[in-house]
MIKOL-107400 format. One line per 8 residues: number of its first residue (from 1); their letters; for each residue x, y, z of N, C-alpha, C, O. Coordinates in Angstrom, 3 decimals. Layout:
// MIKOL-107400
NUM = a = X/Y/Z/X/Y/Z/X/Y/Z/X/Y/Z  ...
// end
This chain:
// MIKOL-107400
1 = maswfsri = -6.263/-1.229/350.474/-6.020/-1.273/349.049/-4.560/-0.871/348.790/-4.076/0.136/349.308  -3.896/-1.660/347.999/-2.476/-1.450/347.735/-2.279/-0.301/346.755/-3.069/-0.104/345.831  -1.204/0.454/346.979/-0.910/1.540/346.051/-0.322/0.971/344.770/0.066/-0.196/344.716  -0.261/1.799/343.748/0.263/1.309/342.461/1.754/1.024/342.557/2.294/0.233/341.784  2.432/1.686/343.532/3.859/1.380/343.721/4.043/-0.070/344.169/4.919/-0.780/343.674  3.196/-0.499/345.120/3.340/-1.883/345.607/2.913/-2.881/344.544/3.422/-4.001/344.513  1.986/-2.497/343.669/1.602/-3.397/342.576/2.767/-3.607/341.620/2.990/-4.724/341.153  3.515/-2.543/341.322/4.684/-2.684/340.455/5.720/-3.560/341.126/6.336/-4.403/340.474
9 = savvegsp = 5.919/-3.371/342.418/6.867/-4.207/343.152/6.461/-5.667/343.091/7.313/-6.545/342.960  5.158/-5.933/343.185/4.675/-7.317/343.118/4.935/-7.909/341.752/5.213/-9.104/341.650  4.853/-7.115/340.696/5.130/-7.634/339.348/6.601/-7.949/339.205/6.975/-8.955/338.602  7.443/-7.082/339.765/8.895/-7.289/339.642/9.355/-8.485/340.456/10.225/-9.233/340.009  8.778/-8.688/341.669/9.200/-9.787/342.535/8.970/-11.123/341.837/7.904/-11.362/341.269  9.974/-11.982/341.885/9.877/-13.299/341.289/10.156/-13.307/339.812/10.110/-14.370/339.192  10.440/-12.179/339.225/10.747/-12.140/337.799/12.252/-11.951/337.614/12.945/-11.591/338.566  12.765/-12.185/336.420/14.202/-11.982/336.189/14.635/-10.553/336.457/15.813/-10.301/336.709
17 = aesffvda = 13.707/-9.619/336.406/14.067/-8.227/336.652/14.248/-7.921/338.128/14.728/-6.848/338.493  13.854/-8.889/338.994/13.957/-8.644/340.439/15.388/-8.367/340.854/15.625/-7.474/341.668  16.345/-9.103/340.320/17.736/-8.888/340.725/18.212/-7.509/340.288/19.029/-6.889/340.969  17.706/-7.025/339.155/18.116/-5.703/338.687/17.561/-4.601/339.574/18.270/-3.664/339.939  16.280/-4.725/339.917/15.617/-3.650/340.656/15.806/-3.720/342.169/15.950/-2.685/342.820  15.808/-4.920/342.731/15.778/-5.048/344.184/17.103/-5.504/344.782/17.539/-4.947/345.789  17.758/-6.507/344.184/18.952/-7.088/344.784/20.176/-6.211/344.662/21.071/-6.296/345.503  20.247/-5.395/343.673/21.429/-4.538/343.514/21.464/-3.534/344.648/20.428/-3.205/345.226
25 = psgrlkmr = 22.670/-3.040/344.973/22.786/-2.085/346.083/21.907/-0.841/345.875/21.394/-0.266/346.835  21.748/-0.450/344.649/20.917/0.733/344.400/19.526/0.318/343.926/18.893/1.061/343.177  19.039/-0.837/344.339/17.759/-1.387/343.903/16.589/-0.475/344.207/15.702/-0.288/343.374  16.590/0.097/345.412/15.481/0.987/345.764/15.477/2.250/344.897/14.421/2.768/344.536  16.665/2.725/344.575/16.778/3.906/343.719/16.251/3.567/342.322/15.526/4.355/341.714  16.628/2.378/341.821/16.161/1.979/340.502/14.648/1.770/340.492/13.979/2.067/339.502  14.122/1.262/341.593/12.676/1.059/341.683/11.941/2.403/341.684/10.896/2.549/341.049  12.493/3.371/342.398/11.901/4.708/342.404/12.001/5.355/341.024/11.090/6.059/340.589
33 = llngilav = 13.105/5.109/340.353/13.271/5.627/338.994/12.219/5.038/338.069/11.597/5.753/337.284  12.023/3.708/338.169/11.019/3.045/337.356/9.624/3.608/337.654/8.845/3.878/336.740  9.326/3.777/338.927/8.018/4.334/339.331/7.850/5.760/338.788/6.765/6.122/338.334  8.903/6.559/338.831/8.851/7.924/338.334/8.617/7.970/336.827/7.805/8.754/336.334  9.344/7.114/336.105/9.164/7.059/334.651/7.742/6.643/334.300/7.108/7.228/333.422  7.252/5.626/334.998/5.897/5.161/334.765/4.868/6.263/335.061/3.908/6.432/334.309  5.065/7.002/336.140/4.146/8.087/336.490/4.136/9.167/335.404/3.070/9.652/335.025  5.318/9.545/334.901/5.402/10.559/333.838/4.698/10.057/332.572/3.980/10.815/331.921
41 = mlmaapls = 4.903/8.782/332.225/4.256/8.231/331.031/2.737/8.226/331.178/2.016/8.544/330.232  2.255/7.862/332.365/0.812/7.839/332.593/0.196/9.228/332.518/-0.943/9.379/332.076  0.936/10.240/332.945/0.410/11.594/332.889/0.554/12.190/331.476/-0.271/13.009/331.071  1.580/11.793/330.730/1.841/12.361/329.401/0.936/11.758/328.326/0.600/12.427/327.349  0.543/10.502/328.504/-0.245/9.827/327.477/-1.543/10.572/327.134/-1.821/10.775/325.952  -2.341/10.981/328.115/-3.579/11.697/327.765/-3.326/13.045/327.092/-4.172/13.523/326.336  -2.185/13.656/327.354/-1.883/14.965/326.788/-1.283/14.884/325.382/-1.187/15.902/324.698  -0.883/13.696/324.946/-0.218/13.574/323.649/-1.100/14.049/322.503/-0.577/14.588/321.528
49 = gcfglggs = -2.411/13.871/322.579/-3.301/14.325/321.531/-3.407/15.830/321.451/-3.749/16.367/320.397  -3.120/16.533/322.551/-3.218/17.985/322.567/-2.073/18.649/321.812/-2.211/19.793/321.379  -0.955/17.966/321.645/0.201/18.564/321.015/0.560/17.937/319.677/1.681/18.109/319.198  -0.371/17.215/319.066/-0.123/16.647/317.758/0.839/15.477/317.779/1.381/15.119/316.733  1.074/14.863/318.941/2.014/13.754/319.021/1.379/12.445/318.594/2.089/11.497/318.258  0.085/12.376/318.601/-0.601/11.126/318.293/-1.089/11.035/316.864/-1.906/10.166/316.559  -0.627/11.891/315.980/-1.081/11.837/314.586/-1.636/13.174/314.171/-1.034/14.207/314.466  -2.762/13.185/313.497/-3.322/14.425/312.969/-4.044/15.221/314.051/-4.421/14.684/315.093
57 = gglfgede = -4.227/16.507/313.784/-4.951/17.368/314.704/-4.069/17.932/315.784/-2.844/17.855/315.686  -4.664/18.500/316.815/-3.902/19.045/317.917/-3.401/20.442/317.615/-3.678/21.005/316.556  -2.656/20.991/318.564/-2.164/22.359/318.456/-1.138/22.523/317.349/-1.122/23.549/316.670  -0.275/21.523/317.156/0.814/21.674/316.201/0.556/20.922/314.904/1.396/20.974/314.006  -0.548/20.236/314.769/-0.855/19.489/313.563/-1.797/20.241/312.633/-2.440/19.630/311.780  -1.888/21.566/312.787/-2.846/22.372/312.031/-2.453/22.540/310.559/-3.319/22.824/309.731  -1.179/22.374/310.213/-0.744/22.669/308.854/-1.067/21.556/307.871/-0.812/21.715/306.677  -1.616/20.439/308.322/-1.987/19.371/307.416/-3.183/19.795/306.580/-4.083/20.475/307.072
65 = ekeplrln = -3.190/19.389/305.308/-4.295/19.755/304.428/-5.530/18.947/304.809/-5.469/17.724/304.929  -6.632/19.632/304.996/-7.888/18.978/305.369/-8.676/18.627/304.118/-8.557/19.290/303.087  -9.483/17.576/304.220/-10.341/17.199/303.101/-11.392/18.288/302.911/-11.987/18.745/303.887  -11.630/18.707/301.673/-12.610/19.781/301.463/-14.021/19.322/301.842/-14.386/18.157/301.681  -14.791/20.272/302.345/-16.165/20.001/302.720/-17.011/19.934/301.453/-17.058/20.888/300.678  -17.677/18.806/301.250/-18.524/18.625/300.060/-19.984/18.714/300.470/-20.330/18.550/301.640  -20.829/18.976/299.488/-22.253/19.156/299.754/-22.867/17.921/300.373/-23.750/18.039/301.222  -22.420/16.718/299.970/-22.999/15.509/300.530/-22.516/15.224/301.951/-22.976/14.260/302.561
73 = hiqmegth = -21.607/16.027/302.495/-21.159/15.908/303.876/-22.045/16.699/304.832/-21.928/16.574/306.051  -22.919/17.503/304.272/-23.715/18.424/305.076/-25.127/17.897/305.271/-25.779/17.470/304.318  -25.584/17.929/306.491/-26.984/17.640/306.797/-27.595/18.989/307.180/-27.047/19.711/308.012  -28.716/19.319/306.577/-29.275/20.648/306.848/-30.739/20.561/307.258/-31.459/19.623/306.915  -31.137/21.565/307.994/-32.532/21.674/308.400/-33.280/22.464/307.333/-32.784/23.466/306.819  -34.472/21.997/307.012/-35.247/22.657/305.976/-36.697/22.832/306.364/-37.188/22.194/307.295  -37.376/23.702/305.639/-38.793/23.923/305.862/-39.562/23.719/304.558/-39.068/24.025/303.473  -40.773/23.199/304.687/-41.666/23.003/303.543/-42.600/24.203/303.479/-43.072/24.682/304.510
81 = nsyhiepl = -42.867/24.688/302.277/-43.645/25.920/302.128/-43.037/26.996/303.031/-43.710/27.568/303.888  -41.764/27.250/302.817/-40.962/28.094/303.701/-41.496/29.510/303.876/-41.136/30.172/304.849  -42.309/29.980/303.005/-42.876/31.331/302.988/-44.215/31.405/303.716/-44.752/32.501/303.879  -44.765/30.293/304.155/-46.172/30.131/304.543/-46.582/30.966/305.756/-45.853/31.062/306.744  -47.774/31.566/305.652/-48.449/32.255/306.775/-49.825/31.628/306.908/-50.518/31.426/305.910  -50.221/31.321/308.128/-51.532/30.702/308.391/-52.662/31.595/307.883/-52.683/32.791/308.173  -53.600/31.023/307.128/-54.738/31.843/306.658/-55.666/32.214/307.823/-55.702/31.525/308.843  -56.410/33.307/307.657/-57.354/33.737/308.697/-58.411/32.670/308.958/-58.755/32.384/310.105
89 = vsptreyv = -58.916/32.091/307.883/-59.876/30.980/307.990/-59.286/29.828/307.187/-59.076/29.942/305.979  -59.029/28.744/307.856/-58.381/27.613/307.188/-59.388/26.526/306.846/-60.121/26.067/307.722  -59.434/26.105/305.581/-60.346/25.029/305.206/-59.908/23.660/305.760/-60.709/22.728/305.823  -58.666/23.553/306.149/-58.155/22.306/306.694/-57.050/22.601/307.710/-56.384/23.633/307.626  -56.862/21.714/308.649/-55.879/22.010/309.702/-54.427/21.879/309.204/-53.499/22.288/309.902  -54.226/21.309/308.000/-52.871/21.231/307.459/-52.295/22.623/307.158/-51.080/22.774/307.032  -53.150/23.626/307.045/-52.697/24.973/306.741/-52.470/25.821/308.005/-52.086/26.986/307.904  -52.701/25.254/309.169/-52.636/26.023/310.417/-51.194/26.012/310.949/-50.875/25.320/311.916
97 = ythepldv = -50.346/26.789/310.295/-48.967/27.009/310.753/-48.440/28.251/310.057/-48.922/28.635/308.991  -47.450/28.870/310.669/-46.819/30.047/310.096/-45.312/29.897/310.237/-44.807/29.562/311.309  -44.602/30.147/309.149/-43.139/30.176/309.201/-42.672/31.623/309.392/-43.329/32.570/308.960  -41.539/31.759/310.041/-40.906/33.074/310.137/-40.475/33.503/308.728/-40.396/32.666/307.829  -40.197/34.792/308.529/-39.646/35.210/307.234/-38.355/34.430/306.929/-37.687/33.942/307.841  -38.019/34.322/305.658/-36.902/33.469/305.228/-35.582/33.840/305.902/-34.827/32.953/306.301  -35.291/35.135/306.035/-34.032/35.549/306.651/-33.998/35.215/308.139/-32.936/34.894/308.672  -35.125/35.284/308.806/-35.202/34.919/310.235/-35.007/33.405/310.390/-34.330/32.958/311.316
105 = qaadlgvr = -35.598/32.624/309.490/-35.399/31.180/309.530/-33.903/30.855/309.392/-33.385/29.993/310.102  -33.220/31.544/308.481/-31.797/31.285/308.260/-30.961/31.757/309.445/-30.073/31.039/309.904  -31.240/32.961/309.941/-30.424/33.561/310.998/-30.657/32.943/312.366/-29.702/32.612/313.068  -31.914/32.786/312.751/-32.236/32.376/314.122/-32.529/30.889/314.281/-32.321/30.328/315.357  -33.007/30.248/313.226/-33.424/28.857/313.325/-32.475/27.888/312.636/-32.656/26.674/312.734  -31.462/28.408/311.938/-30.482/27.544/311.288/-30.981/26.828/310.049/-30.375/25.847/309.620  -32.063/27.294/309.469/-32.623/26.649/308.269/-31.693/26.924/307.098/-31.272/28.063/306.893  -31.365/25.877/306.320/-30.515/26.032/305.140/-31.162/25.432/303.891/-30.552/25.444/302.822
113 = qfeidvww = -32.372/24.914/304.005/-33.096/24.386/302.839/-34.476/24.996/302.851/-35.199/24.913/303.844  -34.836/25.613/301.737/-36.118/26.299/301.618/-36.879/25.727/300.431/-36.290/25.396/299.402  -38.195/25.614/300.584/-39.053/25.154/299.498/-40.029/26.274/299.193/-40.715/26.784/300.079  -40.079/26.649/297.917/-40.895/27.782/297.496/-41.782/27.363/296.333/-41.289/26.882/295.312  -43.100/27.547/296.488/-44.053/27.281/295.397/-44.193/28.548/294.559/-44.489/29.619/295.088  -43.980/28.422/293.266/-44.010/29.584/292.377/-45.136/29.428/291.360/-45.243/28.405/290.683  -45.964/30.450/291.266/-47.084/30.492/290.324/-46.826/31.588/289.320/-46.359/32.665/289.690  -47.118/31.342/288.060/-46.978/32.357/287.032/-48.265/33.150/286.911/-49.341/32.590/286.702
121 = dvreglrv = -48.138/34.444/287.045/-49.271/35.358/286.886/-48.918/36.296/285.732/-47.874/36.949/285.756  -49.784/36.362/284.728/-49.495/37.164/283.543/-49.297/38.634/283.912/-48.441/39.305/283.334  -50.074/39.139/284.864/-49.990/40.550/285.247/-48.858/40.817/286.233/-48.200/41.854/286.147  -48.621/39.899/287.166/-47.688/40.181/288.261/-46.414/39.350/288.225/-45.566/39.505/289.104  -46.254/38.488/287.253/-45.026/37.701/287.159/-45.061/36.486/288.055/-46.106/35.849/288.193  -43.946/36.153/288.663/-43.817/34.964/289.496/-44.274/35.241/290.919/-43.610/35.969/291.657  -45.397/34.669/291.304/-45.989/34.851/292.627/-45.667/33.655/293.507/-45.476/32.549/293.002  -45.607/33.861/294.810/-45.305/32.785/295.760/-46.471/32.634/296.727/-46.786/33.552/297.485
129 = yhnqydsg = -47.105/31.470/296.694/-48.153/31.098/297.647/-48.417/29.614/297.484/-47.970/29.002/296.514  -49.154/29.023/298.444/-49.366/27.569/298.439/-50.437/27.166/297.423/-50.161/26.370/296.526  -51.625/27.691/297.548/-52.705/27.446/296.578/-53.762/28.539/296.758/-53.615/29.421/297.605  -54.816/28.472/295.961/-55.826/29.542/296.013/-56.560/29.616/297.340/-57.138/30.657/297.653  -56.559/28.548/298.134/-57.223/28.548/299.454/-56.258/28.931/300.578/-56.671/29.159/301.715  -55.003/28.996/300.252/-53.951/29.176/301.249/-52.880/30.087/300.651/-51.813/29.629/300.243  -53.183/31.382/300.608/-52.302/32.292/299.872/-51.435/33.180/300.766/-50.774/34.086/300.259  -51.420/32.947/302.080/-50.595/33.759/302.957/-49.117/33.507/302.727/-48.692/32.355/302.631
137 = ttcptfed = -48.330/34.566/302.640/-46.912/34.412/302.326/-46.083/35.524/302.949/-46.560/36.650/303.088  -44.865/35.222/303.318/-43.947/36.240/303.852/-43.250/36.995/302.736/-42.712/38.080/302.959  -43.255/36.423/301.525/-42.653/37.095/300.370/-43.559/36.874/299.167/-43.562/35.784/298.596  -44.324/37.882/298.772/-45.347/37.713/297.736/-44.824/37.313/296.357/-45.513/36.614/295.613  -43.611/37.751/296.011/-43.076/37.391/294.692/-41.803/36.552/294.863/-41.139/36.582/295.899  -41.500/35.811/293.807/-40.292/34.990/293.807/-39.052/35.885/293.975/-38.093/35.525/294.656  -39.104/37.037/293.346/-37.989/37.983/293.475/-37.819/38.443/294.920/-36.689/38.580/295.389  -38.923/38.686/295.637/-38.843/39.061/297.048/-38.167/37.970/297.863/-37.307/38.256/298.696
145 = clstllaw = -38.551/36.725/297.627/-37.958/35.593/298.366/-36.452/35.507/298.117/-35.657/35.401/299.051  -36.081/35.553/296.837/-34.657/35.454/296.501/-33.873/36.650/297.011/-32.740/36.494/297.465  -34.451/37.837/296.947/-33.775/39.043/297.455/-33.558/38.964/298.956/-32.511/39.374/299.456  -34.541/38.438/299.680/-34.428/38.273/301.136/-33.285/37.325/301.469/-32.456/37.616/302.330  -33.249/36.176/300.771/-32.186/35.203/301.033/-30.820/35.721/300.592/-29.818/35.457/301.257  -30.767/36.451/299.488/-29.516/37.025/299.014/-28.969/38.046/300.007/-27.770/38.055/300.287  -29.835/38.908/300.543/-29.401/39.905/301.528/-28.859/39.218/302.778/-27.841/39.644/303.324  -29.526/38.162/303.236/-29.032/37.426/304.414/-27.688/36.766/304.102/-26.770/36.791/304.921
153 = seandqhh = -27.584/36.176/302.908/-26.356/35.490/302.511/-25.175/36.455/302.450/-24.084/36.127/302.916  -25.382/37.623/301.887/-24.304/38.616/301.797/-23.895/39.130/303.168/-22.725/39.445/303.387  -24.841/39.218/304.091/-24.535/39.668/305.455/-23.861/38.573/306.275/-23.228/38.874/307.287  -23.980/37.321/305.868/-23.424/36.165/306.589/-22.623/35.320/305.604/-22.991/34.182/305.314  -21.526/35.881/305.090/-20.830/35.257/303.961/-20.114/33.962/304.298/-19.594/33.329/303.380  -20.051/33.531/305.525/-19.386/32.267/305.884/-20.366/31.121/306.119/-19.980/30.095/306.680  -21.616/31.270/305.707/-22.621/30.242/305.970/-22.457/29.037/305.051/-21.805/29.123/304.011  -23.051/27.923/305.441/-23.097/26.737/304.587/-24.003/27.023/303.384/-24.796/27.964/303.422
161 = plmiwvep = -23.893/26.232/302.330/-24.737/26.464/301.147/-26.225/26.423/301.493/-26.654/25.673/302.370  -26.988/27.231/300.796/-28.437/27.225/300.921/-29.003/26.404/299.778/-28.590/26.568/298.630  -29.946/25.522/300.081/-30.658/24.771/299.050/-32.039/25.403/298.905/-32.770/25.551/299.884  -32.386/25.770/297.683/-33.696/26.394/297.428/-34.430/25.515/296.421/-34.078/25.454/295.243  -35.456/24.840/296.918/-36.297/24.000/296.058/-37.410/24.864/295.505/-38.207/25.419/296.260  -37.465/24.979/294.196/-38.506/25.781/293.541/-39.501/24.819/292.919/-39.143/24.000/292.072  -40.769/24.923/293.349/-41.812/24.053/292.792/-42.743/24.889/291.922/-43.585/25.627/292.435  -42.588/24.772/290.596/-43.492/25.512/289.702/-44.918/24.965/289.818/-45.123/23.751/289.816
169 = kdwpeqav = -45.887/25.853/289.916/-47.297/25.460/290.047/-48.114/26.059/288.910/-47.980/27.241/288.596  -48.950/25.248/288.303/-49.957/25.705/287.338/-49.418/26.703/286.319/-49.950/27.803/286.166  -48.359/26.305/285.627/-47.799/27.166/284.594/-48.629/27.029/283.332/-49.059/25.925/282.997  -48.862/28.118/282.630/-49.661/28.032/281.399/-48.920/27.179/280.358/-47.698/27.245/280.230  -49.690/26.385/279.627/-49.096/25.473/278.660/-48.395/26.190/277.524/-47.428/25.667/276.971  -48.858/27.366/277.167/-48.231/28.088/276.071/-46.966/28.818/276.502/-46.242/29.352/275.662  -46.694/28.844/277.802/-45.500/29.550/278.294/-44.241/28.814/277.872/-44.232/27.595/277.704  -43.192/29.584/277.707/-41.899/28.996/277.364/-41.327/28.333/278.609/-41.920/28.419/279.684
177 = ditttvel = -40.164/27.663/278.470/-39.611/26.945/279.624/-39.307/27.894/280.780/-39.260/29.111/280.602  -39.103/27.325/281.961/-38.962/28.139/283.193/-37.757/29.069/283.141/-37.823/30.188/283.650  -36.656/28.627/282.533/-35.462/29.484/282.472/-35.779/30.757/281.688/-35.429/31.853/282.125  -36.420/30.628/280.565/-36.777/31.789/279.769/-37.760/32.687/280.536/-37.637/33.911/280.511  -38.713/32.081/281.202/-39.691/32.856/281.970/-39.012/33.652/283.069/-39.320/34.827/283.266  -38.090/33.023/283.788/-37.383/33.713/284.858/-36.503/34.806/284.280/-36.431/35.898/284.844  -35.829/34.533/283.162/-35.007/35.564/282.530/-35.878/36.762/282.117/-35.489/37.915/282.302  -37.053/36.472/281.559/-37.941/37.544/281.168/-38.410/38.363/282.360/-38.706/39.550/282.227
185 = sgllqd = -38.478/37.735/283.514/-38.890/38.452/284.718/-37.735/39.269/285.292/-37.923/40.000/286.265  -36.544/39.155/284.704/-35.395/39.925/285.173/-34.758/39.360/286.436/-34.035/40.081/287.124  -35.001/38.099/286.758/-34.475/37.533/287.995/-33.096/36.905/287.817/-32.296/36.884/288.753  -32.817/36.394/286.623/-31.499/35.826/286.367/-30.655/36.856/285.645/-31.061/37.398/284.617  -29.495/37.118/286.183/-28.624/38.102/285.554/-27.262/37.466/285.343/-26.891/36.530/286.052  -26.523/37.968/284.379/-25.182/37.431/284.095/-24.179/37.886/285.119/-23.004/37.529/285.033
// end
């Protein structure tokens, strides 16, 4: 198998450049110079991206302004019934699963989207559970769930946004809108 030096020589032979590289008294020197330049170019080309020579990025291209990260650029992992604990006796196999507490899901499992079912209870305020047959929960009240996520968020202040889907369940018809109800529960503060 021919070396790349002989391949270059074969390209030069028979071309108008042959007299420049080979016929001149210093033809071999010029050929070695050409081979050396080509070798340096072949080794430098892959490294050009590392030093910002090929456009954006690289070690020296850091000062360019980056496009801001928008919410629609993020794909996130989420859980349904994020608070759920498997009941002791399950009427159906759809209830046979348990989620970790919300802060553990965020910290260890990378979950950034949570779904919480909220029920209004006149005596106890906003309760969190799936339904009357499936009431196991890692955070019994809506305030507990939000406090857990807030504590994790404050401890990990560089995290991506959290999406919290709140599904109101069986709200009394005479109750005021959800914003007023939550304000009355002391959960929304200025």
